[in-house]
Every structure is written in C-alpha cells, then in structure tokens.
N, C-alpha and C positions, 0 to 999 in steps of 0.2 A: 218615648213612643213617637213624638212628633218628628224626630230625626228620621225614623224609619219611613214615615209618610213622605217626607221631602226626598229621600233617596228613591222612593218609588215614582217620584215625578220625572226622574231622568228618562226611564224608558217611555213614559207617557209622551214626552216631547216628540218621539219618533212614531209611536203607534197610535196615539190619541187622535191626531187629525185624520188618520186612515179609518176611523171607526165608521165613517159613512159607507164604507164598502160592506158593512153588515147587511145592507139592504139589497145587495146583488142577488141574493137568493129569493127575494120576495119581501113583502112588507108584513113580517110576522111579529108577534108580541116579543119574542126573544131578541129580535133585531132592534126594536125600540128600546128595550131595557138595556141592552149592551151599549147602544149609542148614548143613551141618557147617562149611564154610569160613567162612560168614558169622558163625556163632555163636562160633567159636573164634578169630576174628581179634583181638579185643581182648585175649584171654588171651595170645596169642603176642606181641603188642606189649608187654604188661606184663612177660612173662618176658624179652624182649629188653632192656627197660629195666632190670630188676633185675640181670641177669647181664652187663651190658655191660662192666663192669670185670674180672670174673673170666674171662670167655670172650668176647672181642670178635667171634668168628665167629657168636655167637648173635644178633647184630644182623640177620642175614639170615633169622632164623626166620619172620617174617611172610611171607616170600616163598613158603614152603611152601603157605600157604593160597591165595595168588594163583595159583601154578602148578597146584595141584590143581583149582581152579575153572576155569581156562582150559583145562587139558588134559583133564579128565575131565567136569567139570560143565557146561561151556558147550556142547559138541557133544552132541546128544541121540542117543547110540548105542543106546538101548534100544528105539527104534521101528523099527529096521532089521532 
C-alpha cells in the first residue's frame, strides 16, 4: 500500500505546487480543502513511511487527504 502512495507522489511534484490556483475563483471552502489536501499529502506519506512498522494501520493515512478532497473539496458546495 505504501508503494502506491509513493507512486502518487510523482504527479504531486508537478501539480501540488499549483494548488494555490484553487483560489482564483474565490476564497471558498472547497478551495481551502483542496489546497490543504494537496499541501499535506507528502507529509502524510512521510508519516506513513516512518511509522509503518510501529503501527501498520497508519499506511492508510494518506487516504484521509484523498477522501477529504473528493468528499468536500471536489464538489463546490459554497456556490449553492
């Protein structure tokens, strides 16, 4: 599972720093969630890698970023 998270870091190198452009449409809740998820994804992968032996359940930690982005950040609830 950890290998998959590391593989997903490769596209993040190109698109992660551009997450600040989420605020071009305005300062909405979905923009904040997207930017937060994009900026903290490498941190959660690093934590999962460090603690993989002590607590194997933490290998699912990067999933929190993806679920928050898909559940809260992707649909734009703030304009309704």
